[in-house]
C-alpha positions as protocol buffer text, in pm:
chain_id: "A"
residue {
  index: 1
  type: UNK
  ca { x: 2156 y: -76 z: 2743 }
}
residue {
  index: 2
  type: UNK
  ca { x: 2022 y: -235 z: 2423 }
}
residue {
  index: 3
  type: UNK
  ca { x: 2055 y: -9 z: 2120 }
}
residue {
  index: 4
  type: UNK
  ca { x: 1760 y: 206 z: 2015 }
}
residue {
  index: 5
  type: UNK
  ca { x: 1642 y: 95 z: 1672 }
}
residue {
  index: 6
  type: UNK
  ca { x: 1503 y: 353 z: 1432 }
}
residue {
  index: 7
  type: UNK
  ca { x: 1209 y: 196 z: 1250 }
}
residue {
  index: 8
  type: UNK
  ca { x: 1059 y: 384 z: 957 }
}
residue {
  index: 9
  type: UNK
  ca { x: 740 y: 318 z: 765 }
}
residue {
  index: 10
  type: UNK
  ca { x: 569 y: 482 z: 471 }
}
residue {
  index: 11
  type: UNK
  ca { x: 298 y: 714 z: 593 }
}
residue {
  index: 12
  type: UNK
  ca { x: -1 y: 495 z: 507 }
}
residue {
  index: 13
  type: UNK
  ca { x: -218 y: 306 z: 754 }
}
residue {
  index: 14
  type: UNK
  ca { x: -138 y: -49 z: 650 }
}
residue {
  index: 15
  type: UNK
  ca { x: 236 y: 24 z: 660 }
}
residue {
  index: 16
  type: UNK
  ca { x: 183 y: 156 z: 1012 }
}
residue {
  index: 17
  type: UNK
  ca { x: -11 y: -160 z: 1104 }
}
residue {
  index: 18
  type: UNK
  ca { x: 264 y: -397 z: 989 }
}
residue {
  index: 19
  type: UNK
  ca { x: 533 y: -176 z: 1144 }
}
residue {
  index: 20
  type: UNK
  ca { x: 365 y: -212 z: 1481 }
}
residue {
  index: 21
  type: UNK
  ca { x: 408 y: -590 z: 1464 }
}
residue {
  index: 22
  type: UNK
  ca { x: 778 y: -558 z: 1378 }
}
residue {
  index: 23
  type: UNK
  ca { x: 829 y: -303 z: 1653 }
}
residue {
  index: 24
  type: UNK
  ca { x: 662 y: -524 z: 1913 }
}
residue {
  index: 25
  type: UNK
  ca { x: 896 y: -812 z: 1827 }
}
residue {
  index: 26
  type: UNK
  ca { x: 1191 y: -580 z: 1876 }
}
residue {
  index: 27
  type: UNK
  ca { x: 1053 y: -453 z: 2208 }
}
residue {
  index: 28
  type: UNK
  ca { x: 993 y: -810 z: 2322 }
}
residue {
  index: 29
  type: UNK
  ca { x: 1367 y: -866 z: 2275 }
}
residue {
  index: 30
  type: UNK
  ca { x: 1462 y: -558 z: 2473 }
}
residue {
  index: 31
  type: UNK
  ca { x: 1506 y: -299 z: 2199 }
}
residue {
  index: 32
  type: UNK
  ca { x: 1377 y: 55 z: 2255 }
}
residue {
  index: 33
  type: UNK
  ca { x: 1215 y: 187 z: 1936 }
}
residue {
  index: 34
  type: UNK
  ca { x: 1221 y: 525 z: 1767 }
}
residue {
  index: 35
  type: UNK
  ca { x: 943 y: 513 z: 1507 }
}
residue {
  index: 36
  type: UNK
  ca { x: 882 y: 756 z: 1223 }
}
residue {
  index: 37
  type: UNK
  ca { x: 674 y: 790 z: 908 }
}
residue {
  index: 38
  type: UNK
  ca { x: 712 y: 981 z: 581 }
}
residue {
  index: 39
  type: UNK
  ca { x: 576 y: 966 z: 225 }
}
residue {
  index: 40
  type: UNK
  ca { x: 716 y: 702 z: -9 }
}
residue {
  index: 41
  type: UNK
  ca { x: 1013 y: 875 z: -172 }
}
residue {
  index: 42
  type: UNK
  ca { x: 1107 y: 1071 z: 141 }
}
residue {
  index: 43
  type: UNK
  ca { x: 1123 y: 757 z: 355 }
}
residue {
  index: 44
  type: UNK
  ca { x: 1347 y: 576 z: 108 }
}
residue {
  index: 45
  type: UNK
  ca { x: 1578 y: 878 z: 102 }
}
residue {
  index: 46
  type: UNK
  ca { x: 1593 y: 863 z: 482 }
}
residue {
  index: 47
  type: UNK
  ca { x: 1688 y: 496 z: 459 }
}
residue {
  index: 48
  type: UNK
  ca { x: 1961 y: 578 z: 209 }
}
residue {
  index: 49
  type: UNK
  ca { x: 2103 y: 854 z: 431 }
}
residue {
  index: 50
  type: UNK
  ca { x: 2113 y: 622 z: 731 }
}
residue {
  index: 51
  type: UNK
  ca { x: 1850 y: 818 z: 924 }
}
residue {
  index: 52
  type: UNK
  ca { x: 1654 y: 499 z: 992 }
}
residue {
  index: 53
  type: UNK
  ca { x: 1781 y: 146 z: 1058 }
}
residue {
  index: 54
  type: UNK
  ca { x: 1494 y: -46 z: 900 }
}
residue {
  index: 55
  type: UNK
  ca { x: 1200 y: 12 z: 669 }
}
residue {
  index: 56
  type: UNK
  ca { x: 863 y: -161 z: 702 }
}
residue {
  index: 57
  type: UNK
  ca { x: 837 y: -225 z: 413 }
}
residue {
  index: 58
  type: UNK
  ca { x: 954 y: -205 z: 51 }
}
residue {
  index: 59
  type: UNK
  ca { x: 714 y: -340 z: -212 }
}
residue {
  index: 60
  type: UNK
  ca { x: 942 y: -521 z: -454 }
}
residue {
  index: 61
  type: UNK
  ca { x: 1007 y: -534 z: -737 }
}
residue {
  index: 62
  type: UNK
  ca { x: 744 y: -315 z: -906 }
}
residue {
  index: 63
  type: UNK
  ca { x: 608 y: -50 z: -671 }
}
residue {
  index: 64
  type: UNK
  ca { x: 919 y: 59 z: -479 }
}
residue {
  index: 65
  type: UNK
  ca { x: 1206 y: -104 z: -667 }
}
residue {
  index: 66
  type: UNK
  ca { x: 1311 y: 227 z: -823 }
}
residue {
  index: 67
  type: UNK
  ca { x: 1324 y: 396 z: -483 }
}
residue {
  index: 68
  type: UNK
  ca { x: 1538 y: 118 z: -333 }
}
residue {
  index: 69
  type: UNK
  ca { x: 1779 y: 79 z: -626 }
}
residue {
  index: 70
  type: UNK
  ca { x: 2026 y: 358 z: -530 }
}
residue {
  index: 71
  type: UNK
  ca { x: 2089 y: 202 z: -186 }
}
residue {
  index: 72
  type: UNK
  ca { x: 2042 y: -167 z: -266 }
}
residue {
  index: 73
  type: UNK
  ca { x: 2398 y: -265 z: -173 }
}
residue {
  index: 74
  type: UNK
  ca { x: 2368 y: -97 z: 168 }
}
residue {
  index: 75
  type: UNK
  ca { x: 2064 y: -293 z: 286 }
}
residue {
  index: 76
  type: UNK
  ca { x: 1951 y: -650 z: 344 }
}
residue {
  index: 77
  type: UNK
  ca { x: 1611 y: -804 z: 283 }
}
residue {
  index: 78
  type: UNK
  ca { x: 1503 y: -977 z: 605 }
}
residue {
  index: 79
  type: UNK
  ca { x: 1162 y: -1129 z: 532 }
}
residue {
  index: 80
  type: UNK
  ca { x: 852 y: -1096 z: 316 }
}
residue {
  index: 81
  type: UNK
  ca { x: 566 y: -978 z: 537 }
}
residue {
  index: 82
  type: UNK
  ca { x: 282 y: -1011 z: 282 }
}
residue {
  index: 83
  type: UNK
  ca { x: 217 y: -1015 z: -93 }
}
residue {
  index: 84
  type: UNK
  ca { x: 63 y: -684 z: -197 }
}
residue {
  index: 85
  type: UNK
  ca { x: -87 y: -592 z: -530 }
}
residue {
  index: 86
  type: UNK
  ca { x: -269 y: -293 z: -675 }
}
residue {
  index: 87
  type: UNK
  ca { x: -620 y: -291 z: -819 }
}
residue {
  index: 88
  type: UNK
  ca { x: -883 y: -71 z: -963 }
}
residue {
  index: 89
  type: UNK
  ca { x: -1185 y: -182 z: -768 }
}
residue {
  index: 90
  type: UNK
  ca { x: -1558 y: -122 z: -770 }
}
residue {
  index: 91
  type: UNK
  ca { x: -1819 y: -195 z: -503 }
}
residue {
  index: 92
  type: UNK
  ca { x: -1946 y: -551 z: -539 }
}
residue {
  index: 93
  type: UNK
  ca { x: -2298 y: -423 z: -611 }
}
residue {
  index: 94
  type: UNK
  ca { x: -2177 y: -294 z: -951 }
}
residue {
  index: 95
  type: UNK
  ca { x: -2289 y: -579 z: -1180 }
}
residue {
  index: 96
  type: UNK
  ca { x: -1997 y: -786 z: -1307 }
}
residue {
  index: 97
  type: UNK
  ca { x: -2176 y: -858 z: -1633 }
}
residue {
  index: 98
  type: UNK
  ca { x: -2162 y: -483 z: -1703 }
}
residue {
  index: 99
  type: UNK
  ca { x: -1823 y: -392 z: -1554 }
}
residue {
  index: 100
  type: UNK
  ca { x: -1576 y: -680 z: -1536 }
}
residue {
  index: 101
  type: UNK
  ca { x: -1263 y: -515 z: -1677 }
}
residue {
  index: 102
  type: UNK
  ca { x: -1113 y: -169 z: -1724 }
}
residue {
  index: 103
  type: UNK
  ca { x: -1212 y: -148 z: -2094 }
}
residue {
  index: 104
  type: UNK
  ca { x: -1577 y: -193 z: -1989 }
}
residue {
  index: 105
  type: UNK
  ca { x: -1563 y: 153 z: -1829 }
}
residue {
  index: 106
  type: UNK
  ca { x: -1616 y: 308 z: -2175 }
}
residue {
  index: 107
  type: UNK
  ca { x: -1938 y: 119 z: -2251 }
}
residue {
  index: 108
  type: UNK
  ca { x: -2226 y: 368 z: -2298 }
}
residue {
  index: 109
  type: UNK
  ca { x: -2445 y: 208 z: -2028 }
}
residue {
  index: 110
  type: UNK
  ca { x: -2155 y: 222 z: -1782 }
}
residue {
  index: 111
  type: UNK
  ca { x: -2070 y: 584 z: -1862 }
}
residue {
  index: 112
  type: UNK
  ca { x: -2425 y: 677 z: -1767 }
}
residue {
  index: 113
  type: UNK
  ca { x: -2369 y: 552 z: -1410 }
}
residue {
  index: 114
  type: UNK
  ca { x: -1999 y: 544 z: -1326 }
}
residue {
  index: 115
  type: UNK
  ca { x: -1845 y: 840 z: -1142 }
}
residue {
  index: 116
  type: UNK
  ca { x: -1579 y: 993 z: -1365 }
}
residue {
  index: 117
  type: UNK
  ca { x: -1354 y: 1122 z: -1088 }
}
residue {
  index: 118
  type: UNK
  ca { x: -1107 y: 854 z: -973 }
}
residue {
  index: 119
  type: UNK
  ca { x: -971 y: 969 z: -637 }
}
residue {
  index: 120
  type: UNK
  ca { x: -629 y: 838 z: -543 }
}
residue {
  index: 121
  type: UNK
  ca { x: -369 y: 895 z: -273 }
}
residue {
  index: 122
  type: UNK
  ca { x: -30 y: 1068 z: -288 }
}
residue {
  index: 123
  type: UNK
  ca { x: 151 y: 1092 z: -623 }
}
residue {
  index: 124
  type: UNK
  ca { x: 455 y: 891 z: -505 }
}
residue {
  index: 125
  type: UNK
  ca { x: 254 y: 574 z: -444 }
}
residue {
  index: 126
  type: UNK
  ca { x: 281 y: 292 z: -695 }
}
residue {
  index: 127
  type: UNK
  ca { x: -97 y: 282 z: -737 }
}
residue {
  index: 128
  type: UNK
  ca { x: -95 y: 653 z: -826 }
}
residue {
  index: 129
  type: UNK
  ca { x: 179 y: 616 z: -1086 }
}
residue {
  index: 130
  type: UNK
  ca { x: 7 y: 311 z: -1234 }
}
residue {
  index: 131
  type: UNK
  ca { x: -336 y: 479 z: -1237 }
}
residue {
  index: 132
  type: UNK
  ca { x: -212 y: 788 z: -1419 }
}
residue {
  index: 133
  type: UNK
  ca { x: -67 y: 564 z: -1691 }
}
residue {
  index: 134
  type: UNK
  ca { x: -392 y: 370 z: -1717 }
}
residue {
  index: 135
  type: UNK
  ca { x: -596 y: 682 z: -1790 }
}
residue {
  index: 136
  type: UNK
  ca { x: -380 y: 739 z: -2100 }
}
residue {
  index: 137
  type: UNK
  ca { x: -333 y: 376 z: -2204 }
}
residue {
  index: 138
  type: UNK
  ca { x: -704 y: 296 z: -2200 }
}
residue {
  index: 139
  type: UNK
  ca { x: -812 y: 629 z: -2351 }
}
residue {
  index: 140
  type: UNK
  ca { x: -1032 y: 702 z: -2051 }
}
residue {
  index: 141
  type: UNK
  ca { x: -991 y: 1081 z: -2044 }
}
residue {
  index: 142
  type: UNK
  ca { x: -1187 y: 1120 z: -2368 }
}
residue {
  index: 143
  type: UNK
  ca { x: -1478 y: 947 z: -2194 }
}
residue {
  index: 144
  type: UNK
  ca { x: -1476 y: 1186 z: -1898 }
}
residue {
  index: 145
  type: UNK
  ca { x: -1258 y: 996 z: -1650 }
}
residue {
  index: 146
  type: UNK
  ca { x: -985 y: 1175 z: -1458 }
}
residue {
  index: 147
  type: UNK
  ca { x: -743 y: 1050 z: -1193 }
}
residue {
  index: 148
  type: UNK
  ca { x: -671 y: 1280 z: -898 }
}
residue {
  index: 149
  type: UNK
  ca { x: -406 y: 1244 z: -629 }
}
residue {
  index: 150
  type: UNK
  ca { x: -473 y: 1345 z: -270 }
}
residue {
  index: 151
  type: UNK
  ca { x: -459 y: 1223 z: 86 }
}
residue {
  index: 152
  type: UNK
  ca { x: -557 y: 883 z: 218 }
}
residue {
  index: 153
  type: UNK
  ca { x: -868 y: 1042 z: 365 }
}
residue {
  index: 154
  type: UNK
  ca { x: -960 y: 1192 z: 27 }
}
residue {
  index: 155
  type: UNK
  ca { x: -945 y: 849 z: -134 }
}
residue {
  index: 156
  type: UNK
  ca { x: -1112 y: 643 z: 134 }
}
residue {
  index: 157
  type: UNK
  ca { x: -1387 y: 888 z: 226 }
}
residue {
  index: 158
  type: UNK
  ca { x: -1475 y: 937 z: -141 }
}
residue {
  index: 159
  type: UNK
  ca { x: -1526 y: 563 z: -175 }
}
residue {
  index: 160
  type: UNK
  ca { x: -1722 y: 524 z: 148 }
}
residue {
  index: 161
  type: UNK
  ca { x: -1955 y: 813 z: 63 }
}
residue {
  index: 162
  type: UNK
  ca { x: -2024 y: 658 z: -276 }
}
residue {
  index: 163
  type: UNK
  ca { x: -2101 y: 321 z: -117 }
}
residue {
  index: 164
  type: UNK
  ca { x: -2332 y: 482 z: 140 }
}
residue {
  index: 165
  type: UNK
  ca { x: -2523 y: 642 z: -147 }
}
residue {
  index: 166
  type: UNK
  ca { x: -2516 y: 331 z: -368 }
}
residue {
  index: 167
  type: UNK
  ca { x: -2324 y: 508 z: -645 }
}
residue {
  index: 168
  type: UNK
  ca { x: -2095 y: 343 z: -896 }
}
residue {
  index: 169
  type: UNK
  ca { x: -1735 y: 443 z: -828 }
}
residue {
  index: 170
  type: UNK
  ca { x: -1380 y: 329 z: -907 }
}
residue {
  index: 171
  type: UNK
  ca { x: -1131 y: 311 z: -621 }
}
residue {
  index: 172
  type: UNK
  ca { x: -759 y: 283 z: -700 }
}
residue {
  index: 173
  type: UNK
  ca { x: -659 y: 55 z: -415 }
}
residue {
  index: 174
  type: UNK
  ca { x: -436 y: -231 z: -311 }
}
residue {
  index: 175
  type: UNK
  ca { x: -428 y: -543 z: -101 }
}
residue {
  index: 176
  type: UNK
  ca { x: -391 y: -536 z: 193 }
}
residue {
  index: 177
  type: UNK
  ca { x: -595 y: -234 z: 305 }
}
residue {
  index: 178
  type: UNK
  ca { x: -865 y: -184 z: 570 }
}
residue {
  index: 179
  type: UNK
  ca { x: -1143 y: -107 z: 322 }
}
residue {
  index: 180
  type: UNK
  ca { x: -1135 y: -476 z: 220 }
}
residue {
  index: 181
  type: UNK
  ca { x: -1216 y: -573 z: 579 }
}
residue {
  index: 182
  type: UNK
  ca { x: -1522 y: -346 z: 578 }
}
residue {
  index: 183
  type: UNK
  ca { x: -1659 y: -359 z: 223 }
}
residue {
  index: 184
  type: UNK
  ca { x: -1695 y: -608 z: -61 }
}
residue {
  index: 185
  type: UNK
  ca { x: -1471 y: -467 z: -334 }
}
residue {
  index: 186
  type: UNK
  ca { x: -1431 y: -640 z: -670 }
}
residue {
  index: 187
  type: UNK
  ca { x: -1110 y: -592 z: -866 }
}
residue {
  index: 188
  type: UNK
  ca { x: -1148 y: -512 z: -1235 }
}
residue {
  index: 189
  type: UNK
  ca { x: -948 y: -717 z: -1483 }
}
residue {
  index: 190
  type: UNK
  ca { x: -669 y: -504 z: -1628 }
}
residue {
  index: 191
  type: UNK
  ca { x: -555 y: -665 z: -1955 }
}
residue {
  index: 192
  type: UNK
  ca { x: -262 y: -431 z: -2027 }
}
residue {
  index: 193
  type: UNK
  ca { x: -85 y: -531 z: -1707 }
}
residue {
  index: 194
  type: UNK
  ca { x: -15 y: -175 z: -1592 }
}
residue {
  index: 195
  type: UNK
  ca { x: -88 y: -234 z: -1221 }
}
residue {
  index: 196
  type: UNK
  ca { x: 250 y: -390 z: -1147 }
}
residue {
  index: 197
  type: UNK
  ca { x: 148 y: -746 z: -1062 }
}
residue {
  index: 198
  type: UNK
  ca { x: 205 y: -895 z: -718 }
}
residue {
  index: 199
  type: UNK
  ca { x: 490 y: -751 z: -513 }
}
residue {
  index: 200
  type: UNK
  ca { x: 663 y: -879 z: -201 }
}
residue {
  index: 201
  type: UNK
  ca { x: 635 y: -648 z: 100 }
}
residue {
  index: 202
  type: UNK
  ca { x: 989 y: -683 z: 225 }
}
residue {
  index: 203
  type: UNK
  ca { x: 1132 y: -582 z: 561 }
}
residue {
  index: 204
  type: UNK
  ca { x: 1454 y: -396 z: 481 }
}
residue {
  index: 205
  type: UNK
  ca { x: 1741 y: -339 z: 728 }
}
residue {
  index: 206
  type: UNK
  ca { x: 2057 y: -139 z: 672 }
}
residue {
  index: 207
  type: UNK
  ca { x: 2361 y: -366 z: 683 }
}
residue {
  index: 208
  type: UNK
  ca { x: 2540 y: -131 z: 921 }
}
residue {
  index: 209
  type: UNK
  ca { x: 2252 y: -170 z: 1168 }
}
residue {
  index: 210
  type: UNK
  ca { x: 2242 y: -551 z: 1165 }
}
residue {
  index: 211
  type: UNK
  ca { x: 2507 y: -592 z: 1441 }
}
residue {
  index: 212
  type: UNK
  ca { x: 2291 y: -379 z: 1673 }
}
residue {
  index: 213
  type: UNK
  ca { x: 1994 y: -616 z: 1654 }
}
residue {
  index: 214
  type: UNK
  ca { x: 1978 y: -892 z: 1913 }
}
residue {
  index: 215
  type: UNK
  ca { x: 2030 y: -1230 z: 1739 }
}
residue {
  index: 216
  type: UNK
  ca { x: 1705 y: -1371 z: 1880 }
}
residue {
  index: 217
  type: UNK
  ca { x: 1515 y: -1065 z: 1754 }
}
residue {
  index: 218
  type: UNK
  ca { x: 1666 y: -1103 z: 1408 }
}
residue {
  index: 219
  type: UNK
  ca { x: 1572 y: -1471 z: 1403 }
}
residue {
  index: 220
  type: UNK
  ca { x: 1213 y: -1383 z: 1496 }
}
residue {
  index: 221
  type: UNK
  ca { x: 1195 y: -1117 z: 1226 }
}
residue {
  index: 222
  type: UNK
  ca { x: 1329 y: -1354 z: 960 }
}
residue {
  index: 223
  type: UNK
  ca { x: 1048 y: -1597 z: 1048 }
}
residue {
  index: 224
  type: UNK
  ca { x: 773 y: -1333 z: 1041 }
}
residue {
  index: 225
  type: UNK
  ca { x: 502 y: -1354 z: 774 }
}
residue {
  index: 226
  type: UNK
  ca { x: 167 y: -1180 z: 820 }
}
residue {
  index: 227
  type: UNK
  ca { x: -25 y: -1227 z: 494 }
}
residue {
  index: 228
  type: UNK
  ca { x: -265 y: -989 z: 321 }
}
residue {
  index: 229
  type: UNK
  ca { x: -580 y: -1074 z: 517 }
}
residue {
  index: 230
  type: UNK
  ca { x: -409 y: -1029 z: 855 }
}
residue {
  index: 231
  type: UNK
  ca { x: -264 y: -691 z: 754 }
}
residue {
  index: 232
  type: UNK
  ca { x: -607 y: -575 z: 633 }
}
residue {
  index: 233
  type: UNK
  ca { x: -755 y: -670 z: 972 }
}
residue {
  index: 234
  type: UNK
  ca { x: -471 y: -501 z: 1160 }
}
residue {
  index: 235
  type: UNK
  ca { x: -517 y: -192 z: 944 }
}
residue {
  index: 236
  type: UNK
  ca { x: -891 y: -181 z: 1019 }
}
residue {
  index: 237
  type: UNK
  ca { x: -825 y: -218 z: 1394 }
}
residue {
  index: 238
  type: UNK
  ca { x: -574 y: 70 z: 1376 }
}
residue {
  index: 239
  type: UNK
  ca { x: -825 y: 275 z: 1177 }
}
residue {
  index: 240
  type: UNK
  ca { x: -1099 y: 214 z: 1436 }
}
residue {
  index: 241
  type: UNK
  ca { x: -861 y: 308 z: 1718 }
}
residue {
  index: 242
  type: UNK
  ca { x: -833 y: 650 z: 1557 }
}
residue {
  index: 243
  type: UNK
  ca { x: -1207 y: 698 z: 1589 }
}
residue {
  index: 244
  type: UNK
  ca { x: -1332 y: 632 z: 1235 }
}
């Protein structure tokens, strides 16, 4: 019997979407799959303890590099699945000549319209760490802005309600993500460079698990590249499957 492979992904929808592609390749080559999800830091700890064989995926170097560092010698990077990056975005109907960059958020005319609450996701996410730093670095708190962590649903539903009502709102987001496949979202320029730049979403496999993977499956995984747009579409399809 072909070995069961334990595939872990961070407990966010787009990680689930890309994990499904990896898992299907493994199944196509005869591998049974045991899949699991956990928040960012917890999933990397599971990888380090050998509780999963592969992680889909680590955003390197900025977002998840610190989580991967303690176990770097025990794992191998297999392929880059897409090129993610974090943004602060606004709905495209917010005029760019009024709000083009993060410093514009403090302009008096913008303060009159922009929602001060910036709703994020869990505190372990790169976008959450970056966003908390941005509040301080740009002096936004003194103008009434506050960043809040929460669930995915907190973040996404807050944005969608604002769009439905035509309100101005900031969404701390990333590419790829299903909201981009449903809404026109414009990224704000961020001159201090606190959003981490563009990462590489890297499929990570423990070295001690490599001999258990069928050679043809490993070859297929090394050739796999999805791209941001495809992952956003896959994420939206997964989201719709769940009845949203």
